[in-house]
C-alpha positions in Angstrom: 16.8 7.0 0.2 17.5 5.8 -3.2 13.8 7.4 -5.7 12.8 6.4 -9.4 11.2 9.0 -11.2 8.1 7.1 -13.0 7.0 8.2 -16.3 3.4 8.2 -17.2 4.3 8.6 -20.7 6.0 5.3 -21.0 3.5 3.6 -18.8 0.7 5.0 -21.1 2.2 3.1 -24.3 -0.6 1.0 -24.1 -4.0 2.2 -25.4 -6.3 2.8 -23.1 -9.0 0.3 -24.8 -6.7 -2.2 -22.3 -8.6 -1.1 -19.3 -11.2 -4.2 -19.0 -14.2 -3.0 -21.2 -16.2 -4.6 -19.0 -15.5 -1.3 -16.8 -17.7 0.7 -18.7 -20.0 3.7 -17.8 -22.9 5.1 -18.9 -22.1 8.6 -18.9 -22.1 10.6 -15.5 -23.0 14.1 -14.4 -20.4 16.4 -14.4 -19.4 17.2 -10.5 -18.7 20.6 -10.2 -17.9 20.3 -6.5 -15.7 17.9 -6.1 -13.1 18.6 -3.4 -10.2 15.6 -2.8 -8.7 16.1 0.5 -7.2 13.5 2.7 -6.4 9.9 2.6 -8.1 7.5 0.8 -8.0 3.4 0.2 -7.8 2.0 -3.3 -10.1 -0.9 -2.9 -10.7 -1.2 -7.0 -8.3 -1.3 -9.7 -10.9 -1.8 -12.9 -13.0 -4.6 -11.7 -10.1 -6.5 -9.3 -10.3 -6.0 -6.2 -6.9 -5.4 -4.6 -8.4 -3.9 -1.1 -6.1 -6.9 0.6 -2.7 -4.8 -0.5 -3.1 -2.0 1.7 -3.1 0.5 -1.6 -3.6 3.9 -0.5 -3.8 7.8 -1.8 -3.3 10.9 0.2 -4.5 14.2 -1.0 -3.4 17.7 -0.3 -5.8 20.7 -1.8 -3.5 23.3 -0.8 -0.6 22.1 -2.4 -2.0 19.9 -5.1 -0.2 17.5 -3.8 -0.5 13.3 -3.8 1.4 10.4 -1.6 0.4 6.9 -0.9 1.4 3.3 -1.2 1.3 1.3 -3.8 1.6 -2.5 -2.4 5.5 -2.1 -2.2 6.6 1.3 -2.2 5.7 4.7 -1.5 4.6 7.3 -4.4 4.5 11.1 -4.0 3.2 13.3 -6.8 1.3 16.3 -8.2 -2.2 16.7 -9.3 -4.7 18.7 -11.0 -8.6 19.0 -10.2 -10.8 21.4 -12.0 -14.3 20.2 -11.7 -14.8 16.9 -12.8 -11.4 16.9 -14.5 -8.5 15.5 -12.9 -5.3 14.6 -14.0 -2.3 12.8 -12.3 1.5 14.7 -12.8 5.5 13.1 -12.5 4.8 10.1 -10.1 7.6 8.6 -8.4 8.1 6.1 -5.8 10.7 4.9 -3.3 13.0 1.9 -5.4 12.1 -1.1 -3.1 12.1 -4.9 -3.5 9.0 -7.2 -3.2 7.5 -10.3 -3.8 6.4 -10.3 -7.7 2.8 -10.3 -7.1 2.8 -6.8 -4.7 5.5 -5.8 -7.9 2.9 -6.4 -10.4 -0.4 -4.9 -8.6 1.9 -1.4 -7.8 2.8 -1.2 -12.1 -1.0 -1.8 -12.5 -1.6 1.1 -10.0 1.1 3.3 -11.7 -0.4 2.5 -15.0 -4.3 2.8 -14.4 -3.1 6.5 -11.8 -1.9 7.6 -15.9 -4.7 7.2 -17.3 -7.1 9.1 -15.1 -8.8 12.3 -16.6 -12.3 12.5 -14.8 -13.5 12.1 -11.5 -17.0 11.0 -9.7 -18.6 10.6 -6.6 -20.9 7.3 -5.8 -21.8 8.5 -3.2 -19.7 10.2 0.4 -17.1 8.0 0.5 -16.5 6.4 -2.2 -15.5 8.0 -5.0 -14.7 6.6 -8.8 -11.7 7.2 -11.1 -12.0 8.0 -14.7 -10.5 7.6 -18.3 -13.4 9.5 -20.1 -16.4 6.5 -19.2 -14.5 4.0 -18.2 -13.9 3.3 -15.1 -9.9 3.2 -14.2 -9.3 3.2 -10.2 -12.0 3.0 -7.1 -11.2 4.7 -3.9 -13.1 5.1 -0.8 -12.3 8.1 2.4 -9.9 6.7 4.8 -11.6 6.4 8.5 -10.2 8.9 10.5 -9.7 6.9 13.1 -5.9 6.6 13.9 -5.2 3.1 13.8 -2.5 0.7 13.1 -1.7 -2.2 10.7 1.3 -4.0 11.4 2.7 -5.7 8.9 5.8 -8.4 8.4 7.3 -10.8 5.4 9.7 -12.9 5.2 10.6 -14.2 1.6 13.3 -16.4 0.3 13.3 -18.9 -3.1 12.2 -21.7 -1.1 9.8 -19.7 1.6 7.4 -17.2 2.2 5.4 -16.1 4.7 3.6 -12.7 5.5 1.8 -11.4 8.7 -0.7 -8.9 9.1 -2.4 -7.8 12.2 -4.8 -5.2 13.2 -6.7 -4.1 16.1 -9.4 -7.8 15.5 -7.5 -9.7 13.5 -4.4 -11.5 12.7 -3.9 -13.1 9.2 -1.1 -15.0 8.0 0.0 -16.4 4.5 2.9 -19.2 4.1 2.3 -19.6 0.8 1.7 -17.3 -2.6 -1.5 -16.9 -3.8 -3.4 -18.8 -1.2 -6.2 -17.7 1.2 -4.7 -16.5 4.7 -4.9 -18.2 7.7 -6.5 -16.1 10.2 -7.4 -15.8 14.1 -8.1 -12.5 16.4 -6.2 -10.6 18.2 -6.6 -10.1 21.3 -6.5 -7.1 23.7 -3.4 -8.1 25.8 -1.5 -9.2 22.1 -2.4 -5.8 20.7 -1.8 -4.5 24.0 1.9 -4.7 24.1 2.3 -4.1 20.1 0.6 -0.5 21.0 3.6 -0.2 23.7 6.6 -1.2 21.4 5.5 0.8 19.0 5.3 3.6 20.7 9.4 3.4 21.1 10.0 3.4 17.8 10.9 6.4 15.5 8.9 5.6 12.6 9.8 8.8 10.5 13.8 7.0 10.3 12.2 3.2 9.8 13.7 2.9 6.1 17.6 4.1 6.9 17.8 1.4 10.0 21.1 -0.7 9.4 20.4 -4.3 8.7 23.2 -6.1 11.5 23.9 -9.1 9.0 23.5 -9.7 5.0 22.9 -13.2 4.7 20.1 -12.3 3.4 22.3 -11.3 0.1 23.3 -14.9 -0.7 20.5 -16.9 0.2 21.7 -17.1 3.5 18.4 -15.9 5.5 15.3 -15.0 4.1 14.5 -11.3 3.4 12.7 -9.4 5.7 10.3 -6.2 6.3 8.5 -4.5 8.6 5.7 -2.1 7.7 3.5 -0.3 10.1 0.7 1.5 8.6 -0.5 4.9 11.0 -2.8 8.0 10.2 -2.9 7.0 6.3 0.9 7.0 6.5 3.3 3.9 5.5 6.5 3.0 7.5 8.2 0.8 5.6 12.0 -0.8 6.8 14.7 -1.7 5.1 15.7 -5.0 4.0 16.9 -7.0 6.9 17.9 -11.2 7.9 15.0 -12.9 9.1 15.8 -13.2 12.6 18.2 -10.6 13.0 16.9 -7.3 12.4 17.7 -4.3 13.2 18.0 -3.9 17.3 15.6 -0.7 17.2 12.4 -2.8 15.6 13.4 -5.9 17.3 11.1 -6.9 20.3 8.2 -5.9 17.6 9.0 -8.0 14.9 10.0 -10.7 17.8 6.4 -10.3 18.8 4.8 -9.6 15.7 6.0 -13.3 15.1 4.6 -14.9 18.3 1.5 -13.4 17.9 1.3 -15.4 14.3 2.4 -18.9 15.7 0.2 -21.6 16.0 -2.2 -20.9 13.3 -3.5 -23.9 11.6 
């Protein structure tokens, strides 16, 4: 898999004043007992709600390493934490293409991480990451429940479909920048998905080869399958919508079936 290293120096060319001044916080007490450990969901970039993009970051305090999901790509790197001082270094990511909206949010996240220099607790589960006294990111401790989330997208110049299914809800977007259609996910449908995902080698899902290449010349929409589990994000390489790799064909078919008849 190809990787790209993101140079925070380039991202930081913009002055820190580019962060919305409405995010300026009152001075807060130093937090000397801050501990970052495990997975967090990023809910806000500045004052922008990004909870619908499933942005995640996980901290490994033993190695001072981070991993996460930025909306399109997985990322990884190092961090330094001392008291309430926090800095991210040498952030890199996988190099996969997504639609313009997800790419834009991803770049906002990387730029925000490059500006972080302080940390502050709101409560036991919610943490603010700051640039001096200005709010940069808000994240919440991820539940330890080992629940799956399935996402399938099919994109082309003239069509758009994005499906997100968790234990309780099915969400479908048939157009960009619109409110998703929703319905309940039944126990039977969820059980079928769980049985199918157990047959997939998630660690190697990104290495599966597409059986056809019509998407490369606009002969088919670009399909992608993403499966989230226990703080980890597993994403397939792209394939022709309607002709996924054999290893994931059954689960893609089931996701599409579950999403039908939403109006």
